[in-house]
N, C-alpha and C positions, 0 to 999 in steps of 0.2 A: 370573444375577445381576440384579436389577431395584431401583428405588427402593423402600425400606422393608425390605429384606432385612437380617437380622442377618449380619454377617460378622466375620471376624477380620483385622486389619490389622497389618502388621509395622511397629513403631515402635521408637524408642529403640535403634537398632542391632541389632535382631534379635528383641526380645520381642514377643509377639502380644497384641493387645488386642481385646476385644469392642466392636463399634460397629454403626452402622447406616448404610446407604447413603442419602444425601440428593440426589445428583445425579451426572450423568455429563457430562464435557466431553471429547469425543473418546476418547483412549486413558487419560484420567485418571478414577478413581473418587473421588468427593468423600464422605468419611465423617465422621460426627459420633459423639462419645462418649456414654454414658449421662448423665453428669453435665450436659453442655452440652444435651442433650435436654430434661432436667428444668427447667433454668434458663430455657430458651427458652420452654417452655410457661408457666412462672409468669410470665414478663415479657411474654407475648403477642407474641414476635417469632419470626422464623425462626432455627434453630439455625446456628451458625457451623461450618463444616467444614473439613477438611484435604484436599487433592488428593494422591492417590497413583497411581502407575502400577499398571495391573491386576495385574502380576506380584506386588505387595506386598500384595494383598487376596484373600482366599479365602473361599468360603462356609463359614459356621459350622454345621456338621452337628450339634453338640452341644446346640444351643438350639432348642427347638421353638418354632413360632409361637404366639403367644397367640390362643385361640378366643374371640372376642368374643360368640358365639351364645348 
């Protein structure tokens, strides 16, 4: 897992949400949702994220990376 990867994060007592890794702080993975990513781009700012322990974040193997070539 690295910054920019699409992941699934366990939120709201057990449901899984698709999001993107924006930072690491020790054993904490900071993720940001799609809507926040969009709003941050529109406002010209960095996205706000939520820090979760690594065991609450897993790679999203269902979403293929976008090829910008």
